[in-house]
TIMAR-415204 format. One line per field, with one value per residue (C-alpha): residue in three letters; chain; y, z, x. Coordinates in steps of 0.25 Angstrom, whole numbers. Layout:
N
residuo = [ALA/...]
cadena = [A/...]
py = [Y/...]
pz = [Z/...]
px = [X/...]
END
This chain:
758
residuo = [UNK/UNK/UNK/UNK/UNK/UNK/UNK/UNK/UNK/UNK/UNK/UNK/UNK/UNK/UNK/UNK/UNK/UNK/UNK/UNK/UNK/UNK/UNK/UNK/UNK/UNK/UNK/UNK/UNK/UNK/UNK/UNK/UNK/UNK/UNK/UNK/UNK/UNK/UNK/UNK/UNK/UNK/UNK/UNK/UNK/UNK/UNK/UNK/UNK/UNK/UNK/UNK/UNK/UNK/UNK/UNK/UNK/UNK/UNK/UNK/UNK/UNK/UNK/UNK/UNK/UNK/UNK/UNK/UNK/UNK/UNK/UNK/UNK/UNK/UNK/UNK/UNK/UNK/UNK/UNK/UNK/UNK/UNK/UNK/UNK/UNK/UNK/UNK/UNK/UNK/UNK/UNK/UNK/UNK/UNK/UNK/UNK/UNK/UNK/UNK/UNK/UNK/UNK/UNK/UNK/UNK/UNK/UNK/UNK/UNK/UNK/UNK/UNK/UNK/UNK/UNK/UNK/UNK/UNK/UNK/UNK/UNK/UNK/UNK/UNK/UNK/UNK/UNK/UNK/UNK/UNK/UNK/UNK/UNK/UNK/UNK/UNK/UNK/UNK/UNK/UNK/UNK/UNK/UNK/UNK/UNK/UNK/UNK/UNK/UNK/UNK/UNK/UNK/UNK/UNK/UNK/UNK/UNK/UNK/UNK/UNK/UNK/UNK/UNK/UNK/UNK/UNK/UNK/UNK/UNK/UNK/UNK/UNK/UNK/UNK/UNK/UNK/UNK/UNK/UNK/UNK/UNK/UNK/UNK/UNK/UNK/UNK/UNK/UNK/UNK/UNK/UNK/UNK/UNK/UNK/UNK/UNK/UNK/UNK/UNK/UNK/UNK/UNK/UNK/UNK/UNK/UNK/UNK/UNK/UNK/UNK/UNK/UNK/UNK/UNK/UNK/UNK/UNK/UNK/UNK/UNK/UNK/UNK/UNK/UNK/UNK/UNK/UNK/UNK/UNK/UNK/UNK/UNK/UNK/UNK/UNK/UNK/UNK/UNK/UNK/UNK/UNK/UNK/UNK/UNK/UNK/UNK/UNK/UNK/UNK/UNK/UNK/UNK/UNK/UNK/UNK/UNK/UNK/UNK/UNK/UNK/UNK/UNK/UNK/UNK/UNK/UNK/UNK/UNK/UNK/UNK/UNK/UNK/UNK/UNK/UNK/UNK/UNK/UNK/UNK/UNK/UNK/UNK/UNK/UNK/UNK/UNK/UNK/UNK/UNK/UNK/UNK/UNK/UNK/UNK/UNK/UNK/UNK/UNK/UNK/UNK/UNK/UNK/UNK/UNK/UNK/UNK/UNK/UNK/UNK/UNK/UNK/UNK/UNK/UNK/UNK/UNK/UNK/UNK/UNK/UNK/UNK/UNK/UNK/UNK/UNK/UNK/UNK/UNK/UNK/UNK/UNK/UNK/UNK/UNK/UNK/UNK/UNK/UNK/UNK/UNK/UNK/UNK/UNK/UNK/UNK/UNK/UNK/UNK/UNK/UNK/UNK/UNK/UNK/UNK/UNK/UNK/UNK/UNK/UNK/UNK/UNK/UNK/UNK/UNK/UNK/UNK/UNK/UNK/UNK/UNK/UNK/UNK/UNK/UNK/UNK/UNK/UNK/UNK/UNK/UNK/UNK/UNK/UNK/UNK/UNK/UNK/UNK/UNK/UNK/UNK/UNK/UNK/UNK/UNK/UNK/UNK/UNK/UNK/UNK/UNK/UNK/UNK/UNK/UNK/UNK/UNK/UNK/UNK/UNK/UNK/UNK/UNK/UNK/UNK/UNK/UNK/UNK/UNK/UNK/UNK/UNK/UNK/UNK/UNK/UNK/UNK/UNK/UNK/UNK/UNK/UNK/UNK/UNK/UNK/UNK/UNK/UNK/UNK/UNK/UNK/UNK/UNK/UNK/UNK/UNK/UNK/UNK/UNK/UNK/UNK/UNK/UNK/UNK/UNK/UNK/UNK/UNK/UNK/UNK/UNK/UNK/UNK/UNK/UNK/UNK/UNK/UNK/UNK/UNK/UNK/UNK/UNK/UNK/UNK/UNK/UNK/UNK/UNK/UNK/UNK/UNK/UNK/UNK/UNK/UNK/UNK/UNK/UNK/UNK/UNK/UNK/UNK/UNK/UNK/UNK/UNK/UNK/UNK/UNK/UNK/UNK/UNK/UNK/UNK/UNK/UNK/UNK/UNK/UNK/UNK/UNK/UNK/UNK/UNK/UNK/UNK/UNK/UNK/UNK/UNK/UNK/UNK/UNK/UNK/UNK/UNK/UNK/UNK/UNK/UNK/UNK/UNK/UNK/UNK/UNK/UNK/UNK/UNK/UNK/UNK/UNK/UNK/UNK/UNK/UNK/UNK/UNK/UNK/UNK/UNK/UNK/UNK/UNK/UNK/UNK/UNK/UNK/UNK/UNK/UNK/UNK/UNK/UNK/UNK/UNK/UNK/UNK/UNK/UNK/UNK/UNK/UNK/UNK/UNK/UNK/UNK/UNK/UNK/UNK/UNK/UNK/UNK/UNK/UNK/UNK/UNK/UNK/UNK/UNK/UNK/UNK/UNK/UNK/UNK/UNK/UNK/UNK/UNK/UNK/UNK/UNK/UNK/UNK/UNK/UNK/UNK/UNK/UNK/UNK/UNK/UNK/UNK/UNK/UNK/UNK/UNK/UNK/UNK/UNK/UNK/UNK/UNK/UNK/UNK/UNK/UNK/UNK/UNK/UNK/UNK/UNK/UNK/UNK/UNK/UNK/UNK/UNK/UNK/UNK/UNK/UNK/UNK/UNK/UNK/UNK/UNK/UNK/UNK/UNK/UNK/UNK/UNK/UNK/UNK/UNK/UNK/UNK/UNK/UNK/UNK/UNK/UNK/UNK/UNK/UNK/UNK/UNK/UNK/UNK/UNK/UNK/UNK/UNK/UNK/UNK/UNK/UNK/UNK/UNK/UNK/UNK/UNK/UNK/UNK/UNK/UNK/UNK/UNK/UNK/UNK/UNK/UNK/UNK/UNK/UNK/UNK/UNK/UNK/UNK/UNK/UNK/UNK/UNK/UNK/UNK/UNK/UNK/UNK/UNK/UNK/UNK/UNK/UNK/UNK/UNK/UNK/UNK/UNK/UNK/UNK/UNK/UNK/UNK/UNK/UNK/UNK/UNK/UNK/UNK/UNK/UNK/UNK/UNK/UNK/UNK/UNK/UNK/UNK/UNK/UNK/UNK/UNK/UNK/UNK/UNK/UNK/UNK/UNK/UNK/UNK/UNK/UNK/UNK/UNK/UNK/UNK/UNK]
cadena = [A/A/A/A/A/A/A/A/A/A/A/A/A/A/A/A/A/A/A/A/A/A/A/A/A/A/A/A/A/A/A/A/A/A/A/A/A/A/A/A/A/A/A/A/A/A/A/A/A/A/A/A/A/A/A/A/A/A/A/A/A/A/A/A/A/A/A/A/A/A/A/A/A/A/A/A/A/A/A/A/A/A/A/A/A/A/A/A/A/A/A/A/A/A/A/A/A/A/A/A/A/A/A/A/A/A/A/A/A/A/A/A/A/A/A/A/A/A/A/A/A/A/A/A/A/A/A/A/A/A/A/A/A/A/A/A/A/A/A/A/A/A/A/A/A/A/A/A/A/A/A/A/A/A/A/A/A/A/A/A/A/A/A/A/A/A/A/A/A/A/A/A/A/A/A/A/A/A/A/A/A/A/A/A/A/A/A/A/A/A/A/A/A/A/A/A/A/A/A/A/A/A/A/A/A/A/A/A/A/A/A/A/A/A/A/A/A/A/A/A/A/A/A/A/A/A/A/A/A/A/A/A/A/A/A/A/A/A/A/A/A/A/A/A/A/A/A/A/A/A/A/A/A/A/A/A/A/A/A/A/A/A/A/A/A/A/A/A/A/A/A/A/A/A/A/A/A/A/A/A/A/A/A/A/A/A/A/A/A/A/A/A/A/A/A/A/A/A/A/A/A/A/A/A/A/A/A/A/A/A/A/A/A/A/A/A/A/A/A/A/A/A/A/A/A/A/A/A/A/A/A/A/A/A/A/A/A/A/A/A/A/A/A/A/A/A/A/A/A/A/A/A/A/A/A/A/A/A/A/A/A/A/A/A/A/A/A/A/A/A/A/A/A/A/A/A/A/A/A/A/A/A/A/A/A/A/A/A/A/A/A/A/A/A/A/A/A/A/A/A/A/A/A/A/A/A/A/A/A/A/A/A/A/A/A/A/A/A/A/A/A/A/A/A/A/A/A/A/A/A/A/A/A/A/A/A/A/A/A/A/A/A/A/A/A/A/A/A/A/A/A/A/A/A/A/A/A/A/A/A/A/A/A/A/A/A/A/A/A/A/A/A/A/A/A/A/A/A/A/A/A/A/A/A/A/A/A/A/A/A/A/A/A/A/A/A/A/A/A/A/A/A/A/A/A/A/A/A/A/A/A/A/A/A/A/A/A/A/A/A/A/A/A/A/A/A/A/A/A/A/A/A/A/A/A/A/A/A/A/A/A/A/A/A/A/A/A/A/A/A/A/A/A/A/A/A/A/A/A/A/A/A/A/A/A/A/A/A/A/A/A/A/A/A/A/A/A/A/A/A/A/A/A/A/A/A/A/A/A/A/A/A/A/A/A/A/A/A/A/A/A/A/A/A/A/A/A/A/A/A/A/A/A/A/A/A/A/A/A/A/A/A/A/A/A/A/A/A/A/A/A/A/A/A/A/A/A/A/A/A/A/A/A/A/A/A/A/A/A/A/A/A/A/A/A/A/A/A/A/A/A/A/A/A/A/A/A/A/A/A/A/A/A/A/A/A/A/A/A/A/A/A/A/A/A/A/A/A/A/A/A/A/A/A/A/A/A/A/A/A/A/A/A/A/A/A/A/A/A/A/A/A/A/A/A/A/A/A/A/A/A/A/A/A/A/A/A/A/A/A/A/A/A/A/A/A/A/A/A/A/A/A/A/A/A/A/A/A/A/A/A/A/A/A/A/A/A/A]
py = [-19/-33/-33/-40/-53/-51/-37/-42/-54/-55/-63/-64/-65/-56/-61/-52/-53/-65/-58/-61/-51/-55/-45/-42/-41/-32/-30/-19/-16/-9/-14/-26/-21/-30/-26/-30/-24/-25/-29/-17/-11/-9/5/3/-3/5/17/10/13/4/-3/3/-8/-9/-11/-17/-12/-19/-13/-23/-21/-22/-37/-42/-58/-63/-78/-86/-99/-106/-116/-129/-139/-146/-134/-125/-115/-102/-98/-86/-75/-68/-54/-50/-34/-27/-18/-30/-34/-48/-52/-65/-66/-78/-83/-93/-94/-100/-94/-80/-81/-85/-73/-62/-68/-68/-53/-47/-53/-47/-34/-35/-41/-38/-22/-23/-7/3/9/0/2/9/22/25/25/31/41/49/55/70/73/65/72/85/80/78/69/69/83/79/77/87/83/97/102/90/92/108/105/97/107/101/116/123/134/127/115/104/96/98/91/83/81/69/60/69/61/47/43/43/34/30/27/40/54/63/74/68/76/78/85/97/93/80/83/75/70/62/58/52/42/39/34/24/17/17/7/11/24/29/38/45/54/64/59/68/80/84/98/99/93/91/77/67/54/50/36/29/15/5/6/-1/-6/-21/-32/-22/-11/-1/14/27/40/47/40/42/57/59/53/60/73/69/66/79/89/93/97/115/119/113/108/96/102/93/84/94/97/82/81/93/85/72/78/85/71/65/75/73/59/52/46/33/29/36/26/22/14/16/4/7/2/11/25/32/39/44/59/59/52/62/73/66/62/77/82/73/72/86/90/90/87/102/104/92/100/111/103/100/85/82/70/65/49/49/36/25/18/4/-1/-16/-27/-27/-40/-36/-23/-32/-43/-31/-30/-42/-38/-25/-18/-15/-5/8/4/14/15/24/31/36/47/38/28/15/7/-6/-5/-20/-18/-30/-28/-29/-44/-44/-33/-40/-56/-48/-42/-56/-62/-51/-52/-67/-65/-57/-64/-72/-62/-61/-75/-74/-64/-67/-57/-57/-68/-61/-71/-70/-53/-56/-64/-57/-46/-34/-26/-29/-21/-11/-8/-8/2/9/10/11/26/28/27/36/45/47/48/59/67/64/63/72/62/59/46/38/26/14/-1/-9/1/13/12/2/2/17/23/16/21/35/38/34/40/54/51/51/64/72/76/79/67/63/72/67/74/73/58/58/66/56/43/53/56/44/32/36/47/38/26/16/4/5/-3/-14/-14/-14/-23/-15/-22/-35/-49/-62/-69/-61/-70/-84/-96/-102/-117/-115/-110/-121/-132/-131/-115/-102/-106/-91/-90/-95/-86/-80/-83/-97/-102/-106/-92/-86/-97/-94/-80/-81/-90/-82/-69/-77/-82/-67/-63/-77/-72/-59/-70/-83/-75/-63/-63/-51/-50/-36/-43/-46/-36/-28/-20/-24/-38/-37/-42/-30/-31/-17/-18/-17/-14/-19/-33/-35/-35/-50/-47/-47/-59/-50/-39/-25/-19/-27/-26/-10/-14/-25/-23/-34/-33/-41/-48/-48/-34/-30/-26/-18/-6/4/-2/-3/11/15/3/11/25/19/14/29/34/25/28/43/45/62/64/59/67/53/41/27/27/35/25/13/21/24/8/5/15/8/-4/2/8/18/30/31/35/20/14/18/14/28/44/39/28/37/49/38/33/49/45/59/61/46/43/48/50/43/55/60/49/55/68/69/60/67/67/52/51/61/58/65/64/70/83/90/98/94/98/93/98/90/75/69/80/79/78/66/52/38/23/17/3/-4/2/-3/-13/-18/-7/-15/-7/-7/-22/-21/-26/-21/-17/-27/-38/-33/-26/-33/-43/-56/-68/-75/-85/-77/-72/-57/-51/-46/-32/-41/-49/-35/-30/-16/-8/-4/9/12/15/8/16/21/10/-3/-11/-19/-30/-26/-31/-44/-53/-52/-51/-39/-39/-34/-29/-41/-52/-43/-42/-59/-61/-53/-58/-73/-67/-61/-75/-81/-71/-73/-88/-86/-78/-87/-97/-89/-93/-105/-106/-96/-107/-117/-118/-109/-116/-116/-120/-109/-96/-100/-95/-80/-77/-79/-73/-57/-57/-56/-56/-48]
pz = [-43/-49/-65/-72/-77/-91/-96/-110/-116/-128/-137/-123/-127/-119/-116/-111/-112/-122/-132/-135/-138/-141/-134/-127/-111/-105/-90/-82/-68/-67/-79/-87/-101/-112/-125/-139/-154/-159/-174/-183/-188/-202/-201/-194/-205/-216/-209/-204/-191/-181/-170/-156/-147/-135/-121/-109/-97/-83/-69/-61/-48/-55/-58/-47/-52/-61/-64/-73/-78/-86/-98/-94/-98/-111/-114/-126/-116/-114/-100/-96/-85/-81/-76/-67/-64/-54/-65/-70/-82/-84/-95/-98/-104/-111/-115/-122/-113/-99/-93/-98/-93/-79/-81/-84/-71/-62/-67/-66/-52/-48/-53/-46/-33/-29/-27/-14/-13/-17/-22/-33/-39/-52/-45/-40/-54/-62/-71/-76/-91/-90/-89/-75/-72/-71/-60/-47/-41/-28/-26/-28/-15/-4/7/13/0/-1/15/12/-2/8/18/28/31/30/38/52/47/57/52/52/47/57/55/66/55/47/50/47/63/67/56/43/35/36/29/36/36/44/45/57/64/71/86/86/89/85/99/97/85/90/99/89/80/88/88/73/66/61/67/55/62/56/46/39/22/17/21/13/10/11/25/31/34/31/28/37/37/46/50/60/76/86/91/94/104/115/109/109/106/105/110/102/89/93/96/81/74/82/79/63/63/70/61/52/62/62/73/84/83/91/105/118/109/106/122/125/112/121/134/128/120/133/139/129/130/146/144/136/123/127/136/132/127/113/113/122/126/129/144/148/145/148/134/136/138/126/119/121/116/103/102/105/94/84/86/92/106/104/95/94/90/79/73/70/67/52/51/65/56/51/52/54/50/52/39/42/28/34/34/48/53/49/57/69/67/66/81/84/80/88/76/72/70/80/90/87/101/102/89/92/82/69/63/56/44/39/26/24/14/13/16/5/6/1/-10/-15/-18/-23/-34/-36/-39/-50/-54/-56/-65/-73/-73/-85/-95/-98/-105/-111/-118/-108/-98/-84/-76/-73/-63/-55/-56/-50/-38/-35/-26/-31/-35/-23/-14/-25/-21/-7/-7/-14/-7/7/-1/-4/10/15/5/8/22/20/9/11/26/29/39/43/39/45/36/39/38/43/41/34/21/11/13/21/8/-2/3/8/-5/-14/-3/-7/-20/-19/-10/-16/-32/-30/-28/-42/-49/-53/-45/-33/-34/-34/-21/-16/-18/-12/0/5/0/-1/12/20/19/7/7/-7/-9/1/-7/-21/-19/-26/-21/-27/-22/-27/-23/-36/-45/-48/-55/-61/-62/-48/-43/-47/-43/-29/-24/-26/-16/-16/-7/8/20/31/25/21/35/48/54/44/45/60/60/48/57/71/61/55/70/74/66/64/73/61/50/43/30/32/18/23/31/37/52/45/45/30/32/37/40/54/66/77/90/90/105/109/103/89/89/82/68/66/63/49/45/34/39/41/30/20/26/23/8/3/2/-2/-5/5/-5/7/7/-8/-11/-21/-12/-21/-35/-27/-24/-40/-43/-33/-40/-54/-49/-46/-57/-66/-58/-59/-72/-72/-57/-59/-67/-68/-76/-74/-81/-70/-59/-69/-70/-55/-53/-61/-57/-41/-46/-56/-45/-56/-45/-31/-27/-23/-18/-5/8/13/13/23/14/3/10/14/1/-5/-16/-19/-23/-28/-35/-44/-41/-48/-50/-59/-70/-70/-69/-81/-90/-83/-97/-96/-82/-84/-84/-97/-89/-77/-72/-60/-58/-44/-41/-30/-36/-49/-50/-55/-51/-34/-28/-21/-30/-23/-28/-37/-30/-40/-52/-47/-58/-63/-66/-78/-83/-71/-72/-87/-93/-100/-94/-101/-95/-81/-81/-91/-88/-81/-90/-86/-75/-67/-54/-51/-37/-31/-24/-11/-14/-14/0/3/15/25/22/35/45/59/69/80/90/82/74/64/52/38/29/27/34/46/59/67/76/91/98/109/97/92/104/106/92/93/106/101/88/94/103/88/83/95/93/80/82/94/82/74/82/79/65/59/63/56/40/30/21/7/1/-5/-1/-2/13/7/1/16/24/26/37/36/48/44]
px = [124/122/121/110/112/106/106/99/90/85/76/67/51/42/27/17/1/3/13/28/40/53/65/76/75/84/88/92/95/81/72/69/66/61/62/58/56/43/40/41/26/23/25/39/45/38/46/58/55/63/56/60/59/50/53/45/53/51/57/61/54/41/44/34/37/48/48/57/52/63/62/58/70/69/56/56/50/55/62/54/53/38/39/25/26/20/14/7/16/17/28/36/49/54/67/75/88/83/97/93/79/85/97/84/77/89/92/77/76/90/87/73/76/91/90/87/86/78/89/92/78/75/71/85/91/79/82/70/68/68/53/53/68/61/51/51/39/47/41/26/22/24/19/17/11/1/-3/-5/-13/-22/-24/-16/-9/-22/-27/-34/-28/-27/-15/0/11/20/35/33/39/48/59/49/54/39/34/44/31/26/29/37/25/13/1/-7/-16/-12/-17/-8/6/18/20/7/9/21/13/1/12/16/2/1/9/21/18/9/-1/-14/-8/-15/-15/-28/-35/-48/-49/-63/-66/-53/-55/-43/-37/-27/-17/-11/-7/-14/-14/-6/-19/-15/-22/-22/-30/-18/-22/-14/-21/-12/-17/-31/-28/-21/-33/-43/-35/-35/-51/-53/-45/-57/-65/-64/-74/-63/-51/-48/-53/-50/-43/-33/-29/-31/-19/-11/-12/-7/4/9/9/16/27/30/32/42/41/46/35/24/13/14/3/-8/-17/-32/-31/-20/-27/-39/-41/-56/-51/-42/-53/-63/-56/-52/-68/-70/-61/-65/-80/-84/-89/-103/-115/-117/-102/-102/-112/-102/-90/-86/-85/-92/-98/-87/-84/-69/-64/-52/-50/-43/-40/-38/-49/-55/-49/-35/-37/-39/-29/-17/-20/-14/0/-2/-8/-24/-34/-40/-49/-60/-65/-50/-55/-71/-69/-68/-72/-66/-67/-62/-59/-54/-43/-34/-17/-6/-6/-20/-17/-3/-11/-22/-13/-5/-19/-21/-9/-11/-23/-13/0/-1/-2/12/11/-3/-12/-26/-30/-30/-37/-51/-55/-41/-42/-55/-50/-39/-48/-39/-50/-56/-45/-47/-59/-58/-47/-55/-67/-61/-53/-66/-72/-63/-64/-79/-75/-67/-72/-88/-89/-80/-70/-57/-51/-39/-35/-25/-21/-10/1/-5/2/-5/-20/-19/-12/-22/-35/-27/-24/-36/-47/-39/-39/-55/-55/-44/-44/-29/-26/-32/-22/-9/-2/-10/-10/4/4/-6/5/15/7/0/9/23/22/13/23/16/26/29/45/38/23/29/41/51/64/57/57/63/50/45/56/52/58/45/49/56/46/36/46/47/48/57/68/69/57/53/59/50/37/38/44/38/39/32/21/20/19/9/-1/2/-4/-15/-18/-18/-29/-36/-48/-51/-53/-51/-56/-46/-36/-29/-17/-17/-12/1/10/10/23/37/30/37/27/28/22/15/8/21/37/39/45/60/63/67/83/86/94/101/111/105/117/109/95/98/101/93/78/68/54/45/35/24/24/21/7/0/-4/-2/-4/-19/-20/-17/-27/-38/-34/-37/-50/-53/-47/-56/-69/-65/-58/-59/-54/-40/-29/-21/-22/-23/-9/-4/-9/-3/11/11/9/19/30/26/34/43/54/56/54/57/41/38/49/48/41/39/42/54/60/60/66/77/81/81/70/67/83/84/73/63/47/37/31/40/37/20/21/32/21/10/2/3/-6/-16/-30/-37/-50/-46/-55/-49/-61/-68/-81/-90/-102/-99/-101/-88/-80/-81/-69/-72/-71/-74/-72/-81/-80/-88/-79/-66/-60/-46/-35/-33/-21/-12/-13/-10/-22/-33/-47/-55/-45/-45/-59/-66/-80/-75/-76/-89/-87/-79/-82/-87/-84/-96/-96/-100/-85/-77/-77/-79/-73/-85/-91/-96/-85/-83/-91/-79/-77/-81/-74/-81/-76/-77/-89/-83/-91/-80/-87/-84/-72/-75/-62/-62/-61/-50/-42/-46/-41/-30/-22/-24/-17/-5/-5/-3/6/16/14/19/30/35/38/46/59/57/52/62/72/66/71/62/53/57/44/40/34/19/18/22/9/2/12/14/23/37/48/61]
END
């Protein structure tokens, strides 16, 4: 292991919120520690009590930006290092010796960026204190126990736990146990998985105990410009939407299922069609069976079937135009002509790149507070759009909760890959529906289930392994750019690909600022209409790739932070309905980035198992359960009574009461939520777009209420065809452009590019 270049520097001045204090800076393998001895109080002097030093600790992964500003030549100014942390702590260290300042900067960069592997993070060497040592938070979530609690194994249950993914070979990002309808065989699931991105099929995440209606989640379908469809996917979703009917299980649909399974077992899985084009089959018979199952046989029978008036809903979290634009790269959204047993609603929630940009604008409004006592720039906060995004997420969760809890309907949620916005909406709607998830342990179970088990990319989104791009030498950056910058994003090849994708979605609106048509996850361009395109050979030897990992800055995003912020909004609006308090949410946000525990280090359940996280690291829940009294809400009222106002089972977001979570940003409520100074613009309700409250009828696709005209399927097909031509043209230039020298003029292009080819 490399040793730090300096272990301690004395006479360092810490500046924070306009105040300065002299102390010592200590650098350890996992922490940066500033210690100082405060002045003795009169009581201490009178009693002769020695003054204890105070310490400020920073874990290296929590550093989001570190800037060195050397003292100008022939100047009396001090050299400084400014830290911007992910928990919104901003500090500045002043050094009398520039050489020591550079040495400290290099040491921080070394400890932060040179780990290269998860196993070198603090969680793998952390030794818990005795209260935590007696607990095992890894045992808190048992999927079988949670599904039993929800009634999955109740008498006459229509659900079962499929073990098709027990070895994670079916879908590496999904849990080992996948709840599916009893009427659907694993063989059908296998084929249905080939129609969903990364085989993330519609899977149960919540079963309502009162009406047996469900929340299921998935990734986007592989529709493409040819309008591909999958009978197996349609059957799976129809079966899910039929599970709450008690009078008659699945009728003719069950027989159609048996026939299809028999046909599939008689043929080779290698030659069986994976994705079926609409013109290749005549699905009327099977479709009629599905509709009979999902809607009932006759008007007379409808009156006798519980839930016959259901308005089952497919929720696409993306803006409408972005969902259609994804067809240019073989993805897209469901064609409701093939899912006539449901309606669709587009929520218009922007993707990870827009959310990252929004948070950066919030940081810009706060970043000078390390050297000045001034509060945040309220005008910049207002322009960041952060509260607009939080409001949109809450509105979508409220829509889902109403569909399930009030209209007794089923809801399927997805975005693109189904692990960012999908997790936000799924978890928040369950908080609204189920009082159990508003308890301390219930909330932990919810995070384990909907975020950890269903494969949110914590390692990528949180940037745990850091990036050298977050370390800057200020005067060098001002003088001509960082020599470490450049790479593919700044090259002509990157520009060609970006322009190709922008051309592909140009039809859908020039004012569209979201970039969903660009891959959100691993940055690899794939042709989902056929076989995945081969990865570009890595210039780094495979053995080194296995040992070293880096953070892709364009994959970082405050997705889980937004979920905690939205939960705070509900807690503030319903202070007696939550067992935990605001401090619990704030500490959870801190430990998302601290890397002290193994809970949030991985992208999937499979990764945690492969690296033996349970045996080698501690669970973050140990920390909270060992200090339960610190995180308990004294106002909590556990009584649930739907006949008494204020104690109902369901809660719904109050969108007009969305506010800044001031303590999460390290500021006072007056600084963040006080009245705006005169002259600053106040956003009107019309400026905050809301998701449509009216689901789209079956077979009709409409644009959201943002002034965008409806997009007809014929126009989509023409635009997507033109888009594919543009993409193909851009890719054809790769071989020429990649051979040219890389542009080293800086990485301004990085802020516009969201595609990386490895």
